[in-house]
C-alpha positions in Angstrom: 0.9 0.0 -0.1 0.9 3.4 -0.4 0.7 6.0 2.2 0.1 9.9 1.4 3.4 12.2 3.0 1.9 15.1 5.4 3.4 18.0 4.2 3.1 21.9 2.6 3.9 19.8 -1.2 1.3 17.3 -1.5 3.4 14.3 -1.7 2.5 10.3 -1.4 4.7 7.5 -1.5 5.2 4.0 -1.2 6.8 3.2 2.8 7.2 -0.8 1.6 10.4 0.5 -0.6 12.4 1.2 3.1 12.4 -2.6 3.4 13.0 -3.8 -0.1 14.4 -1.3 -2.5 16.2 1.7 0.0 18.1 2.3 -3.2 14.5 4.2 -4.7 12.7 6.4 -4.2 9.0 6.9 -5.8 6.7 9.8 -4.8 3.3 10.6 -6.8 1.9 14.4 -5.8 -1.5 15.9 -5.3 -2.9 18.9 -5.2 -1.8 21.0 -2.5 1.3 23.0 -1.8 1.2 25.1 -5.5 -0.1 28.5 -6.1 -2.2 27.4 -9.3 -5.5 29.1 -9.0 -9.1 26.8 -9.7 -9.7 24.5 -12.1 -5.8 24.0 -11.7 -5.9 24.4 -7.2 -3.1 24.0 -6.9 -0.3 22.0 -7.6 -0.6 21.6 -11.0 2.4 20.0 -13.1 0.8 20.3 -16.8 1.8 22.3 -19.8 -0.9 23.7 -22.5 -3.9 23.0 -20.4 -4.7 26.5 -19.4 -2.8 27.4 -16.2 -0.6 30.7 -16.1 3.2 29.2 -17.2 4.6 31.1 -14.3 2.4 29.2 -11.7 3.7 26.0 -14.0 7.5 26.7 -13.3 6.5 27.3 -9.8 4.9 24.1 -9.3 7.3 22.0 -10.3 10.4 24.2 -8.5 9.1 23.1 -5.7 9.0 19.9 -6.0 12.0 19.4 -7.3 13.3 21.3 -4.8 11.1 19.7 -1.9 13.1 15.9 -3.7 16.2 17.2 -4.0 15.8 17.1 -7.4 17.9 18.9 -10.4 16.1 20.2 -13.1 19.0 18.8 -15.2 18.6 15.5 -13.8 14.4 15.0 -14.5 13.4 13.1 -18.1 9.9 14.1 -19.0 8.0 12.7 -21.7 5.0 13.8 -24.0 3.0 11.5 -23.9 1.0 10.2 -26.8 -1.0 6.9 -25.4 1.1 4.9 -27.1 3.3 2.0 -26.5 6.9 3.7 -26.9 9.3 3.3 -24.7 12.5 5.4 -24.7 16.3 4.2 -22.9 17.6 7.2 -21.2 20.4 8.1 -19.9 20.3 12.2 -19.1 17.8 14.1 -18.3 15.5 16.5 -20.9 12.0 16.1 -22.7 11.3 12.8 -25.1 9.1 13.9 -27.7 6.6 10.5 -29.1 7.3 9.0 -25.5 5.1 7.3 -23.2 7.9 5.3 -21.5 11.7 5.2 -20.1 14.1 2.6 -18.7 17.1 3.4 -17.2 20.5 2.3 -14.7 21.4 5.3 -14.4 21.3 6.7 -10.9 20.3 10.0 -10.1 18.3 10.2 -13.2 14.8 10.8 -12.5 12.0 10.0 -14.8 8.6 11.9 -14.6 5.0 10.2 -15.5 2.8 13.1 -16.0 -0.8 11.5 -15.3 -4.4 12.7 -14.0 -6.5 9.5 -14.9 -3.8 7.4 -16.1 -1.3 5.3 -14.0 1.6 5.3 -13.2 4.0 2.1 -13.2 6.8 1.7 -12.2 9.6 -1.5 -12.5 12.8 -1.7 -10.3 15.3 -4.8 -10.8 16.9 -4.7 -7.3 19.9 -7.0 -8.9 20.1 -5.7 -12.2 19.5 -1.9 -10.8 17.4 -1.0 -14.2 14.4 1.0 -13.4 11.7 1.5 -15.9 8.3 4.1 -15.7 5.5 3.6 -17.7 2.0 6.3 -18.9 -0.6 3.2 -18.2 -3.6 4.9 -20.3 -5.7 3.0 -21.6 -4.4 3.4 -24.9 -0.7 2.1 -24.3 -2.6 0.0 -21.7 -4.2 -1.9 -25.2 -1.1 -1.2 -26.9 0.5 -3.5 -25.3 3.0 -0.9 -23.6 3.5 -3.1 -20.1 4.9 -6.1 -22.0 7.2 -4.6 -24.1 9.2 -2.7 -21.2 8.8 -6.2 -19.5 10.3 -7.4 -22.8 12.8 -5.0 -22.8 14.1 -5.8 -19.3 14.3 -9.1 -20.2 16.3 -8.5 -23.8 18.6 -6.2 -23.2 19.2 -6.2 -19.2 18.6 -10.0 -19.0 16.5 -9.0 -15.7 14.6 -11.7 -13.6 11.3 -10.8 -13.9 10.4 -12.8 -11.1 12.3 -11.3 -9.0 11.3 -7.4 -10.2 8.8 -5.1 -7.9 6.0 -3.1 -9.5 4.9 -0.1 -7.8 1.0 1.1 -9.6 0.2 4.8 -8.8 -3.2 6.4 -7.8 -4.9 6.7 -11.1 -9.1 6.2 -12.2 -11.4 3.6 -10.4 -13.6 1.2 -12.3 -16.8 2.6 -10.6 -15.2 6.0 -12.2 -14.3 4.9 -15.5 -17.9 3.8 -17.8 -17.0 2.9 -21.2 -19.1 1.6 -24.5 -18.8 -1.6 -25.6 -16.7 -1.2 -28.3 -14.0 -0.1 -26.0 -14.9 -3.3 -23.1 -15.0 -5.9 -25.9 -11.0 -4.6 -26.4 -10.1 -5.9 -23.0 -10.5 -9.1 -21.0 -13.6 -10.0 -19.5 -11.9 -10.1 -15.7 -10.8 -6.6 -16.5 -14.4 -5.4 -17.2 -17.3 -5.4 -14.8 -20.5 -4.7 -15.8 -22.8 -2.1 -13.7 -26.5 -1.5 -14.4 -26.0 -2.6 -17.8 -22.8 -0.3 -18.6 -19.4 -2.2 -19.3 -16.8 -0.3 -16.5 -12.5 -0.9 -17.4 -11.3 -2.3 -14.4 -6.9 -0.4 -15.4 -5.6 -1.1 -12.4 -7.0 -5.4 -12.7 -6.3 -5.2 -15.9 -2.3 -3.7 -15.0 -1.1 -6.0 -12.4 -2.8 -8.9 -15.0 -0.3 -7.8 -17.8 2.0 -7.7 -15.0 1.8 -11.2 -13.5 1.3 -12.9 -17.5 5.1 -11.0 -18.1 6.5 -13.1 -14.9 6.0 -10.5 -11.7 4.5 -12.6 -8.6 1.7 -11.1 -7.1 3.3 -10.7 -4.1 5.7 -7.9 -5.6 3.4 -5.9 -7.1 2.2 -2.3 -4.7 -0.5 -1.5 -5.3 -2.2 2.3 -4.5 -6.2 2.2 -3.8 -6.0 6.0 -4.1 -8.9 7.2 -7.0 -8.3 10.5 -8.4 -12.3 10.8 -9.7 -13.1 9.8 -6.2 -11.1 11.7 -4.0 -11.1 15.3 -6.2 -9.9 17.1 -2.5 -6.2 14.9 -3.1 -6.6 14.2 -6.7 -6.5 15.4 -9.9 -9.0 13.8 -12.6 -10.0 14.3 -16.7 -12.3 12.3 -16.4 -13.9 14.0 -13.3 -13.3 17.4 -14.8 -13.7 17.1 -17.9 -10.5 17.4 -19.2 -10.2 21.1 -17.6 -7.9 20.0 -14.9 -4.7 19.8 -14.0 -1.4 16.8 -14.4 0.9 15.6 -10.9 3.7 13.4 -11.6 5.2 10.4 -10.4 8.3 10.9 -9.9 10.7 7.7 -9.7 14.9 7.6 -9.0 18.0 5.3 -8.2 19.7 7.6 -5.9 23.5 7.6 -6.0 
């Protein structure tokens, strides 16, 4: 399970890492502690949404300062809801990308979300880190098995020893979909309520990880729902797109 950090900057983390991978830091941002006005109040980290650019810059500065991450050591993706994964060893903005893999210590991988799930995969023996943006489209395109394939073939990761951290995202109760979308996912990931299918993206992600060879006991899942908890999280669906964005930041400390 994850836990909320009570601080001026809204941050959550996974306490289990202190026991199983103390060299790995994973934090996700929440709404509190920023300078943005409604409807981006207040720790919006997303550009091009209608928030003032100066507010976004200040919010990002506060988060990076709080976590002791230099801007030059931050890798970001523009996230196109695809399945492309970039292998990186330096900071910067990577175009056409929805995921990262690195062996570089001190390089922070940032995933931006507002309903989609951030997913971190880490192999302690090989010290290889992956961070993925997993939304409905990227999930269907196979971003999770693609990451596992890269980890096991390029880096010889023993995937049954790897750990996964699935961050906050929309829950099935808040995610109704039409029949066409539902038909693209396994029945185990679809829950029908009052005649309407609902997508359980969290369950789908767990299933993809297990199918790829991970042990269920090594998959740690946040139970926070962006849509259910508007006081803490931005939700694209809840606010019809007029809302902010969070970051999940993963870094192997030097």
